[in-house]
PDB file of N, H, CA, C and O in Angstrom:
ATOM      1  N   MET A   1      -7.616  31.041 -25.360  1.00  0.00           N
ATOM      2  CA  MET A   1      -8.424  29.875 -25.004  1.00  0.00           C
ATOM      3  C   MET A   1      -9.786  29.953 -25.688  1.00  0.00           C
ATOM      4  O   MET A   1     -10.802  30.207 -25.041  1.00  0.00           O
ATOM      5  N   SER A   2      -9.796  29.735 -26.989  1.00  0.00           N
ATOM      6  H   SER A   2      -8.970  29.529 -27.515  1.00  0.00           H
ATOM      7  CA  SER A   2     -11.061  29.810 -27.719  1.00  0.00           C
ATOM      8  C   SER A   2     -11.796  28.479 -27.698  1.00  0.00           C
ATOM      9  O   SER A   2     -12.981  28.418 -28.026  1.00  0.00           O
ATOM     10  N   ASN A   3     -11.095  27.402 -27.312  1.00  0.00           N
ATOM     11  H   ASN A   3     -10.132  27.452 -27.046  1.00  0.00           H
ATOM     12  CA  ASN A   3     -11.711  26.075 -27.322  1.00  0.00           C
ATOM     13  C   ASN A   3     -12.280  25.788 -25.932  1.00  0.00           C
ATOM     14  O   ASN A   3     -11.773  24.934 -25.205  1.00  0.00           O
ATOM     15  N   SER A   4     -13.352  26.524 -25.572  1.00  0.00           N
ATOM     16  H   SER A   4     -13.764  27.218 -26.162  1.00  0.00           H
ATOM     17  CA  SER A   4     -13.916  26.390 -24.232  1.00  0.00           C
ATOM     18  C   SER A   4     -15.094  25.418 -24.193  1.00  0.00           C
ATOM     19  O   SER A   4     -15.669  25.207 -23.125  1.00  0.00           O
ATOM     20  N   GLN A   5     -15.470  24.821 -25.325  1.00  0.00           N
ATOM     21  H   GLN A   5     -15.003  24.992 -26.192  1.00  0.00           H
ATOM     22  CA  GLN A   5     -16.611  23.906 -25.300  1.00  0.00           C
ATOM     23  C   GLN A   5     -16.197  22.482 -24.935  1.00  0.00           C
ATOM     24  O   GLN A   5     -17.057  21.608 -24.822  1.00  0.00           O
ATOM     25  N   ALA A   6     -14.913  22.231 -24.750  1.00  0.00           N
ATOM     26  H   ALA A   6     -14.214  22.940 -24.842  1.00  0.00           H
ATOM     27  CA  ALA A   6     -14.450  20.906 -24.333  1.00  0.00           C
ATOM     28  C   ALA A   6     -14.015  20.991 -22.872  1.00  0.00           C
ATOM     29  O   ALA A   6     -12.890  21.400 -22.586  1.00  0.00           O
ATOM     30  N   PRO A   7     -14.886  20.613 -21.954  1.00  0.00           N
ATOM     31  CA  PRO A   7     -14.563  20.807 -20.526  1.00  0.00           C
ATOM     32  C   PRO A   7     -13.691  19.689 -19.967  1.00  0.00           C
ATOM     33  O   PRO A   7     -14.196  18.621 -19.621  1.00  0.00           O
ATOM     34  N   MET A   8     -12.387  19.929 -19.878  1.00  0.00           N
ATOM     35  H   MET A   8     -11.976  20.796 -20.159  1.00  0.00           H
ATOM     36  CA  MET A   8     -11.439  19.095 -19.126  1.00  0.00           C
ATOM     37  C   MET A   8     -11.537  17.613 -19.477  1.00  0.00           C
ATOM     38  O   MET A   8     -11.599  16.769 -18.583  1.00  0.00           O
ATOM     39  N   GLN A   9     -11.551  17.292 -20.755  1.00  0.00           N
ATOM     40  H   GLN A   9     -11.501  17.977 -21.481  1.00  0.00           H
ATOM     41  CA  GLN A   9     -11.604  15.891 -21.164  1.00  0.00           C
ATOM     42  C   GLN A   9     -10.221  15.340 -21.477  1.00  0.00           C
ATOM     43  O   GLN A   9     -10.104  14.219 -21.971  1.00  0.00           O
ATOM     44  N   ALA A  10      -9.181  16.100 -21.200  1.00  0.00           N
ATOM     45  H   ALA A  10      -9.276  17.011 -20.799  1.00  0.00           H
ATOM     46  CA  ALA A  10      -7.832  15.626 -21.500  1.00  0.00           C
ATOM     47  C   ALA A  10      -7.348  14.625 -20.454  1.00  0.00           C
ATOM     48  O   ALA A  10      -6.476  13.801 -20.734  1.00  0.00           O
ATOM     49  N   VAL A  11      -7.910  14.695 -19.256  1.00  0.00           N
ATOM     50  H   VAL A  11      -8.618  15.364 -19.029  1.00  0.00           H
ATOM     51  CA  VAL A  11      -7.492  13.797 -18.179  1.00  0.00           C
ATOM     52  C   VAL A  11      -8.233  12.485 -18.340  1.00  0.00           C
ATOM     53  O   VAL A  11      -9.458  12.430 -18.231  1.00  0.00           O
ATOM     54  N   GLU A  12      -7.465  11.414 -18.605  1.00  0.00           N
ATOM     55  H   GLU A  12      -6.470  11.459 -18.693  1.00  0.00           H
ATOM     56  CA  GLU A  12      -8.091  10.103 -18.757  1.00  0.00           C
ATOM     57  C   GLU A  12      -8.006   9.342 -17.441  1.00  0.00           C
ATOM     58  O   GLU A  12      -6.966   9.324 -16.782  1.00  0.00           O
ATOM     59  N   VAL A  13      -9.110   8.717 -17.075  1.00  0.00           N
ATOM     60  H   VAL A  13      -9.954   8.731 -17.610  1.00  0.00           H
ATOM     61  CA  VAL A  13      -9.184   8.016 -15.799  1.00  0.00           C
ATOM     62  C   VAL A  13      -8.525   6.663 -15.955  1.00  0.00           C
ATOM     63  O   VAL A  13      -8.851   5.904 -16.867  1.00  0.00           O
ATOM     64  N   ARG A  14      -7.589   6.361 -15.056  1.00  0.00           N
ATOM     65  H   ARG A  14      -7.324   6.978 -14.315  1.00  0.00           H
ATOM     66  CA  ARG A  14      -6.843   5.112 -15.118  1.00  0.00           C
ATOM     67  C   ARG A  14      -7.198   4.279 -13.904  1.00  0.00           C
ATOM     68  O   ARG A  14      -7.109   4.745 -12.769  1.00  0.00           O
ATOM     69  N   VAL A  15      -7.601   3.039 -14.152  1.00  0.00           N
ATOM     70  H   VAL A  15      -7.673   2.660 -15.074  1.00  0.00           H
ATOM     71  CA  VAL A  15      -7.896   2.116 -13.055  1.00  0.00           C
ATOM     72  C   VAL A  15      -6.676   1.243 -12.850  1.00  0.00           C
ATOM     73  O   VAL A  15      -6.276   0.497 -13.744  1.00  0.00           O
ATOM     74  N   TYR A  16      -6.082   1.338 -11.661  1.00  0.00           N
ATOM     75  H   TYR A  16      -6.406   1.944 -10.934  1.00  0.00           H
ATOM     76  CA  TYR A  16      -4.872   0.579 -11.375  1.00  0.00           C
ATOM     77  C   TYR A  16      -5.241  -0.746 -10.712  1.00  0.00           C
ATOM     78  O   TYR A  16      -6.179  -0.801  -9.917  1.00  0.00           O
ATOM     79  N   PRO A  17      -4.510  -1.811 -11.032  1.00  0.00           N
ATOM     80  CA  PRO A  17      -4.757  -3.080 -10.346  1.00  0.00           C
ATOM     81  C   PRO A  17      -4.301  -3.009  -8.895  1.00  0.00           C
ATOM     82  O   PRO A  17      -3.409  -2.235  -8.547  1.00  0.00           O
ATOM     83  N   ILE A  18      -4.925  -3.825  -8.060  1.00  0.00           N
ATOM     84  H   ILE A  18      -5.650  -4.454  -8.343  1.00  0.00           H
ATOM     85  CA  ILE A  18      -4.600  -3.810  -6.636  1.00  0.00           C
ATOM     86  C   ILE A  18      -3.414  -4.719  -6.358  1.00  0.00           C
ATOM     87  O   ILE A  18      -2.470  -4.321  -5.675  1.00  0.00           O
ATOM     88  N   PHE A  19      -3.457  -5.931  -6.883  1.00  0.00           N
ATOM     89  H   PHE A  19      -4.224  -6.254  -7.438  1.00  0.00           H
ATOM     90  CA  PHE A  19      -2.402  -6.901  -6.598  1.00  0.00           C
ATOM     91  C   PHE A  19      -1.314  -6.792  -7.659  1.00  0.00           C
ATOM     92  O   PHE A  19      -1.434  -7.347  -8.752  1.00  0.00           O
ATOM     93  N   THR A  20      -0.264  -6.077  -7.324  1.00  0.00           N
ATOM     94  H   THR A  20      -0.167  -5.627  -6.437  1.00  0.00           H
ATOM     95  CA  THR A  20       0.858  -5.926  -8.241  1.00  0.00           C
ATOM     96  C   THR A  20       2.083  -6.600  -7.627  1.00  0.00           C
ATOM     97  O   THR A  20       2.028  -7.103  -6.504  1.00  0.00           O
ATOM     98  N   VAL A  21       3.183  -6.605  -8.368  1.00  0.00           N
ATOM     99  H   VAL A  21       3.228  -6.197  -9.279  1.00  0.00           H
ATOM    100  CA  VAL A  21       4.430  -7.165  -7.844  1.00  0.00           C
ATOM    101  C   VAL A  21       4.891  -6.347  -6.649  1.00  0.00           C
ATOM    102  O   VAL A  21       5.409  -6.898  -5.677  1.00  0.00           O
ATOM    103  N   ARG A  22       4.703  -5.029  -6.719  1.00  0.00           N
ATOM    104  H   ARG A  22       4.282  -4.582  -7.508  1.00  0.00           H
ATOM    105  CA  ARG A  22       5.089  -4.183  -5.589  1.00  0.00           C
ATOM    106  C   ARG A  22       4.237  -4.496  -4.367  1.00  0.00           C
ATOM    107  O   ARG A  22       4.749  -4.529  -3.249  1.00  0.00           O
ATOM    108  N   TRP A  23       2.915  -4.731  -4.572  1.00  0.00           N
ATOM    109  H   TRP A  23       2.499  -4.704  -5.481  1.00  0.00           H
ATOM    110  CA  TRP A  23       2.029  -5.070  -3.452  1.00  0.00           C
ATOM    111  C   TRP A  23       2.475  -6.368  -2.800  1.00  0.00           C
ATOM    112  O   TRP A  23       2.517  -6.476  -1.575  1.00  0.00           O
ATOM    113  N   LEU A  24       2.806  -7.350  -3.623  1.00  0.00           N
ATOM    114  H   LEU A  24       2.771  -7.263  -4.619  1.00  0.00           H
ATOM    115  CA  LEU A  24       3.248  -8.636  -3.079  1.00  0.00           C
ATOM    116  C   LEU A  24       4.562  -8.488  -2.325  1.00  0.00           C
ATOM    117  O   LEU A  24       4.743  -9.088  -1.266  1.00  0.00           O
ATOM    118  N   ALA A  25       5.482  -7.690  -2.869  1.00  0.00           N
ATOM    119  H   ALA A  25       5.335  -7.203  -3.730  1.00  0.00           H
ATOM    120  CA  ALA A  25       6.778  -7.512  -2.213  1.00  0.00           C
ATOM    121  C   ALA A  25       6.617  -6.779  -0.885  1.00  0.00           C
ATOM    122  O   ALA A  25       7.246  -7.143   0.109  1.00  0.00           O
ATOM    123  N   VAL A  26       5.784  -5.757  -0.866  1.00  0.00           N
ATOM    124  H   VAL A  26       5.273  -5.461  -1.673  1.00  0.00           H
ATOM    125  CA  VAL A  26       5.593  -4.985   0.365  1.00  0.00           C
ATOM    126  C   VAL A  26       4.956  -5.850   1.445  1.00  0.00           C
ATOM    127  O   VAL A  26       5.388  -5.828   2.598  1.00  0.00           O
ATOM    128  N   HIS A  27       3.930  -6.612   1.074  1.00  0.00           N
ATOM    129  H   HIS A  27       3.580  -6.630   0.138  1.00  0.00           H
ATOM    130  CA  HIS A  27       3.237  -7.407   2.084  1.00  0.00           C
ATOM    131  C   HIS A  27       4.035  -8.641   2.492  1.00  0.00           C
ATOM    132  O   HIS A  27       3.908  -9.119   3.619  1.00  0.00           O
ATOM    133  N   ALA A  28       4.855  -9.158   1.582  1.00  0.00           N
ATOM    134  H   ALA A  28       4.958  -8.770   0.666  1.00  0.00           H
ATOM    135  CA  ALA A  28       5.712 -10.289   1.953  1.00  0.00           C
ATOM    136  C   ALA A  28       6.724  -9.867   3.009  1.00  0.00           C
ATOM    137  O   ALA A  28       7.177 -10.699   3.795  1.00  0.00           O
ATOM    138  N   LEU A  29       7.087  -8.581   3.041  1.00  0.00           N
ATOM    139  H   LEU A  29       6.718  -7.905   2.402  1.00  0.00           H
ATOM    140  CA  LEU A  29       8.000  -8.089   4.068  1.00  0.00           C
ATOM    141  C   LEU A  29       7.253  -7.533   5.277  1.00  0.00           C
ATOM    142  O   LEU A  29       7.712  -7.677   6.410  1.00  0.00           O
ATOM    143  N   ALA A  30       6.116  -6.906   5.047  1.00  0.00           N
ATOM    144  H   ALA A  30       5.743  -6.788   4.126  1.00  0.00           H
ATOM    145  CA  ALA A  30       5.431  -6.201   6.133  1.00  0.00           C
ATOM    146  C   ALA A  30       4.747  -7.166   7.092  1.00  0.00           C
ATOM    147  O   ALA A  30       4.770  -6.946   8.303  1.00  0.00           O
ATOM    148  N   ILE A  31       4.140  -8.227   6.575  1.00  0.00           N
ATOM    149  H   ILE A  31       4.121  -8.405   5.591  1.00  0.00           H
ATOM    150  CA  ILE A  31       3.381  -9.128   7.447  1.00  0.00           C
ATOM    151  C   ILE A  31       4.300  -9.859   8.433  1.00  0.00           C
ATOM    152  O   ILE A  31       3.990  -9.881   9.624  1.00  0.00           O
ATOM    153  N   PRO A  32       5.424 -10.462   7.993  1.00  0.00           N
ATOM    154  CA  PRO A  32       6.324 -11.058   8.988  1.00  0.00           C
ATOM    155  C   PRO A  32       6.961 -10.026   9.912  1.00  0.00           C
ATOM    156  O   PRO A  32       7.238 -10.322  11.075  1.00  0.00           O
ATOM    157  N   SER A  33       7.194  -8.822   9.405  1.00  0.00           N
ATOM    158  H   SER A  33       6.969  -8.582   8.461  1.00  0.00           H
ATOM    159  CA  SER A  33       7.799  -7.794  10.252  1.00  0.00           C
ATOM    160  C   SER A  33       6.875  -7.438  11.406  1.00  0.00           C
ATOM    161  O   SER A  33       7.324  -7.319  12.546  1.00  0.00           O
ATOM    162  N   VAL A  34       5.581  -7.266  11.119  1.00  0.00           N
ATOM    163  H   VAL A  34       5.217  -7.363  10.193  1.00  0.00           H
ATOM    164  CA  VAL A  34       4.623  -6.957  12.176  1.00  0.00           C
ATOM    165  C   VAL A  34       4.507  -8.131  13.137  1.00  0.00           C
ATOM    166  O   VAL A  34       4.383  -7.940  14.347  1.00  0.00           O
ATOM    167  N   PHE A  35       4.547  -9.348  12.594  1.00  0.00           N
ATOM    168  H   PHE A  35       4.648  -9.503  11.611  1.00  0.00           H
ATOM    169  CA  PHE A  35       4.474 -10.536  13.451  1.00  0.00           C
ATOM    170  C   PHE A  35       5.659 -10.591  14.413  1.00  0.00           C
ATOM    171  O   PHE A  35       5.488 -10.848  15.605  1.00  0.00           O
ATOM    172  N   PHE A  36       6.860 -10.347  13.888  1.00  0.00           N
ATOM    173  H   PHE A  36       6.999 -10.138  12.920  1.00  0.00           H
ATOM    174  CA  PHE A  36       8.045 -10.425  14.739  1.00  0.00           C
ATOM    175  C   PHE A  36       8.093  -9.280  15.732  1.00  0.00           C
ATOM    176  O   PHE A  36       8.542  -9.468  16.863  1.00  0.00           O
ATOM    177  N   LEU A  37       7.640  -8.091  15.336  1.00  0.00           N
ATOM    178  H   LEU A  37       7.276  -7.938  14.418  1.00  0.00           H
ATOM    179  CA  LEU A  37       7.594  -6.988  16.295  1.00  0.00           C
ATOM    180  C   LEU A  37       6.632  -7.297  17.433  1.00  0.00           C
ATOM    181  O   LEU A  37       6.907  -6.977  18.589  1.00  0.00           O
ATOM    182  N   GLY A  38       5.496  -7.924  17.102  1.00  0.00           N
ATOM    183  H   GLY A  38       5.272  -8.184  16.163  1.00  0.00           H
ATOM    184  CA  GLY A  38       4.559  -8.323  18.151  1.00  0.00           C
ATOM    185  C   GLY A  38       5.143  -9.397  19.044  1.00  0.00           C
ATOM    186  O   GLY A  38       4.922  -9.385  20.255  1.00  0.00           O
ATOM    187  N   ALA A  39       5.890 -10.331  18.459  1.00  0.00           N
ATOM    188  H   ALA A  39       6.069 -10.341  17.475  1.00  0.00           H
ATOM    189  CA  ALA A  39       6.504 -11.391  19.258  1.00  0.00           C
ATOM    190  C   ALA A  39       7.573 -10.825  20.182  1.00  0.00           C
ATOM    191  O   ALA A  39       7.668 -11.223  21.343  1.00  0.00           O
ATOM    192  N   ILE A  40       8.383  -9.892  19.668  1.00  0.00           N
ATOM    193  H   ILE A  40       8.306  -9.569  18.724  1.00  0.00           H
ATOM    194  CA  ILE A  40       9.426  -9.278  20.498  1.00  0.00           C
ATOM    195  C   ILE A  40       8.799  -8.445  21.608  1.00  0.00           C
ATOM    196  O   ILE A  40       9.291  -8.436  22.736  1.00  0.00           O
ATOM    197  N   ALA A  41       7.711  -7.743  21.287  1.00  0.00           N
ATOM    198  H   ALA A  41       7.312  -7.750  20.370  1.00  0.00           H
ATOM    199  CA  ALA A  41       7.030  -6.960  22.321  1.00  0.00           C
ATOM    200  C   ALA A  41       6.435  -7.875  23.382  1.00  0.00           C
ATOM    201  O   ALA A  41       6.454  -7.538  24.566  1.00  0.00           O
ATOM    202  N   ALA A  42       5.906  -9.029  22.976  1.00  0.00           N
ATOM    203  H   ALA A  42       5.890  -9.303  22.015  1.00  0.00           H
ATOM    204  CA  ALA A  42       5.330  -9.956  23.949  1.00  0.00           C
ATOM    205  C   ALA A  42       6.405 -10.556  24.843  1.00  0.00           C
ATOM    206  O   ALA A  42       6.152 -10.850  26.011  1.00  0.00           O
ATOM    207  N   MET A  43       7.603 -10.739  24.297  1.00  0.00           N
ATOM    208  H   MET A  43       7.808 -10.501  23.348  1.00  0.00           H
ATOM    209  CA  MET A  43       8.686 -11.310  25.102  1.00  0.00           C
ATOM    210  C   MET A  43       9.105 -10.384  26.234  1.00  0.00           C
ATOM    211  O   MET A  43       9.664 -10.843  27.231  1.00  0.00           O
ATOM    212  N   GLN A  44       8.845  -9.093  26.098  1.00  0.00           N
ATOM    213  H   GLN A  44       8.391  -8.720  25.288  1.00  0.00           H
ATOM    214  CA  GLN A  44       9.263  -8.159  27.130  1.00  0.00           C
ATOM    215  C   GLN A  44       8.474  -8.354  28.419  1.00  0.00           C
ATOM    216  O   GLN A  44       8.904  -7.922  29.488  1.00  0.00           O
ATOM    217  N   PHE A  45       7.321  -9.004  28.316  1.00  0.00           N
ATOM    218  H   PHE A  45       6.971  -9.355  27.447  1.00  0.00           H
ATOM    219  CA  PHE A  45       6.457  -9.162  29.483  1.00  0.00           C
ATOM    220  C   PHE A  45       6.556 -10.555  30.087  1.00  0.00           C
ATOM    221  O   PHE A  45       5.804 -10.883  31.005  1.00  0.00           O
ATOM    222  N   ILE A  46       7.470 -11.378  29.589  1.00  0.00           N
ATOM    223  H   ILE A  46       8.081 -11.111  28.843  1.00  0.00           H
ATOM    224  CA  ILE A  46       7.682 -12.697  30.172  1.00  0.00           C
ATOM    225  C   ILE A  46       8.617 -12.543  31.362  1.00  0.00           C
ATOM    226  O   ILE A  46       9.735 -12.043  31.234  1.00  0.00           O
ATOM    227  N   SER A  47       8.145 -12.978  32.511  1.00  0.00           N
ATOM    228  H   SER A  47       7.237 -13.384  32.615  1.00  0.00           H
ATOM    229  CA  SER A  47       8.992 -12.923  33.708  1.00  0.00           C
ATOM    230  C   SER A  47       9.415 -14.339  34.084  1.00  0.00           C
ATOM    231  O   SER A  47       8.616 -15.276  34.067  1.00  0.00           O
ATOM    232  N   ARG A  48      10.686 -14.464  34.421  1.00  0.00           N
ATOM    233  H   ARG A  48      11.336 -13.704  34.434  1.00  0.00           H
ATOM    234  CA  ARG A  48      11.172 -15.805  34.784  1.00  0.00           C
ATOM    235  C   ARG A  48      11.538 -15.887  36.266  1.00  0.00           C
ATOM    236  O   ARG A  48      11.963 -16.940  36.741  1.00  0.00           O
TER     237      ARG A  48
END
């Protein structure tokens, strides 16, 4: 390791986008799922 004057510059910083196709797919499924779980949980407390 004679090349010690270059301190760890091989790692390039990558900025990833937030809104991707995967993000849209996950939230398109997760948001209604949480809504329906809340609705089903609320139905358990309805007394007739």
